[in-house]
C-alpha positions as semicolon CSV with decimal commas, in nm:
position;residue;x (nm);y (nm);z (nm)
1;M;-1,250;-0,063;1,547
2;S;-0,927;-0,031;1,736
3;A;-0,714;-0,262;1,945
4;T;-0,401;-0,233;2,153
5;V;-0,119;-0,473;2,070
6;I;0,224;-0,532;2,220
7;V;0,543;-0,565;2,020
8;G;0,725;-0,881;2,130
9;R;1,099;-0,923;2,178
10;Q;1,150;-1,034;1,818
11;G;0,933;-0,753;1,682
12;R;0,626;-0,970;1,641
13;V;0,278;-0,826;1,671
14;V;-0,033;-1,041;1,709
15;I;-0,345;-0,917;1,532
16;P;-0,632;-0,968;1,779
17;A;-0,894;-1,230;1,690
18;E;-1,178;-0,976;1,664
19;V;-0,979;-0,770;1,413
20;R;-0,888;-1,080;1,210
21;A;-1,254;-1,181;1,205
22;A;-1,372;-0,835;1,101
23;L;-1,120;-0,832;0,815
24;D;-1,167;-1,201;0,728
25;L;-0,795;-1,267;0,777
26;H;-0,673;-1,625;0,806
27;A;-0,345;-1,800;0,883
28;G;-0,121;-1,782;0,578
29;D;-0,280;-1,465;0,434
30;R;-0,020;-1,223;0,303
31;L;-0,026;-0,860;0,405
32;T;0,183;-0,569;0,283
33;L;0,327;-0,345;0,554
34;R;0,425;0,015;0,491
35;V;0,489;0,324;0,699
36;E;0,271;0,617;0,602
37;K;0,302;0,951;0,783
38;G;0,444;0,782;1,091
39;R;0,177;0,509;1,097
40;V;0,203;0,140;1,024
41;V;-0,040;0,029;0,754
42;L;-0,114;-0,336;0,681
43;E;-0,318;-0,429;0,375
44;R;-0,378;-0,719;0,143
45;P;-0,180;-0,692;-0,182
46;A;-0,507;-0,701;-0,381
47;D;-0,638;-0,402;-0,181
48;A;-0,317;-0,211;-0,253
49;V;-0,352;-0,281;-0,625
50;E;-0,715;-0,165;-0,618
51;G;-0,604;0,156;-0,448
52;L;-0,355;0,222;-0,728
53;R;-0,619;0,152;-0,991
54;A;-0,854;0,396;-0,820
55;L;-0,588;0,667;-0,852
56;G;-0,573;0,613;-1,226
57;R;-0,949;0,622;-1,278
58;G;-0,954;1,000;-1,250
59;L;-0,711;1,048;-1,538
60;P;-0,842;1,176;-1,870
61;E;-0,872;0,916;-2,149
62;G;-0,553;0,894;-2,353
63;R;-0,323;1,047;-2,090
64;S;-0,018;0,830;-2,028
65;L;0,169;0,881;-1,704
66;V;0,439;0,648;-1,833
67;E;0,498;0,868;-2,137
68;E;0,503;1,179;-1,916
69;L;0,759;1,020;-1,685
70;L;0,977;0,912;-1,977
71;A;0,962;1,264;-2,122
72;E;1,067;1,412;-1,787
73;R;1,357;1,166;-1,762
74;R;1,471;1,249;-2,117
75;E;1,463;1,622;-2,037
76;A;1,665;1,565;-1,719
77;A;1,920;1,353;-1,908
78;D;1,951;1,617;-2,180
79;A;2,006;1,887;-1,916
80;E;2,303;1,698;-1,764
């Protein structure tokens, strides 16, 4: 599905009714906006969280990205 929208004077964009219906969006729903490779992406916060969880599912059991990051930071600090 695609739709053409117009950016208003104050930067507002209206999501067309058919898109809102297809995505089950309602007044007051919160969406996260980000720019990704020159595109605007809108998603529900819960969908963003699920996407992050999906990234972690492929990691081997017992691997800790937090520990790896901390180790990298310690090495960088020691090198300074």
